[in-house]
N, C-alpha and C positions, 0 to 999 in steps of 0.2 A: 580432594587428598583425604578429606575427612570420611568420605563414605568409602574408600577404599580401607582406612582403619577398622570401620566399624564391620565392614565385611571379614577381614581377618579376625577381628574379635568374636565374631558370631562363630568362625571357624572353631578357633580355640575353645569356646564353650561348650560347642558341641562333642568336640574330642574329648574334652574334660569330662562330660556327662557320660559318654561311651567308657573311659577308662574306669569309673566308678562302678559301672555295671558289670564289666569283666573282671574286677577286683571282686566284687560280690560274688560273682559265679565261681572264682576261683576260691575263694576262701572257704565257700560252701563244700566244694569238692573237696579239698583240702582236709576239711573237717572229719568227713566220712571217711575219707582214704587213712586218716591218722589213727583213727578210731581201729578201722580193720586191721591196720598193722600192728597195732599194740595189741590187740587181741591174738593175733597169731605168733608173739614174741619174736620177731625179727632180730637177730643179734648182729646179723652184717651190716654195717654201716652203709655199704655198696648197696646193699639192697634197699635200704631205706632211702638214699639217694635217687635210685631208680625209680622206686616208689613214689616218690615226691615229684619226678618229672613226669611219670606217666600221669600222675594227677592233674598235673599242670595243664597237660595236652589234652587230656579229657574234658577237663574243664573249659578249654578255649573251644573244643570240639561242641561241647553242650549251650554253650554261649551262641555260638555260630546258628544253631537251631533256633534261638529264642527269637520271637518275633520282634520285640522290644529293640534288641540287639540289631537285627536286619534292618528295622525301620530307621534307627540312629545312624547306620552305615550308610542308608541311602541319603538322608537328610545331611550328612557330613559331604557325600560327593557333593550334592547339589549347592551347598555351602562354598564349597571349594570353587566350583565351576563359576558361581557367581564371584567370588573373591577374585578370581584368575581374570575374568572379564572386566571387572572393575579396574583392576591395577593396570590391564594392558590398555583400556581408556585413558586412564591417568598419564600413564607413560607416553601415550600416541598424543596426545594434548600437549605435554610438554614438549617432547621433540617438535611437535608443529610449532609452538610459539619460539623454539630455539631457531627454527628453519626461516621463519618470517623476520627475525632480526637481522639476518644475515643478507 
């Protein structure tokens, strides 16, 4: 059971690390986008909102091209696979014990 918890904690740690990297990408893109819009003196709030949404999607697109982000996603997938296998094995062992008791 402890092995299962450790496996899921590992997944959580990797997802958190990826979240930090994505946040940094977003902040960097937003800084550039905000400066561009400020210099063009956009007065319409909807234009500003649309620009921010565009910045966010551009940032995610750029992050998806980042080798470190791609590596993290692969590691997360492998960690989730391991955690699921460990969980299924633990559940199977518990079900087996219950069946032996009857």
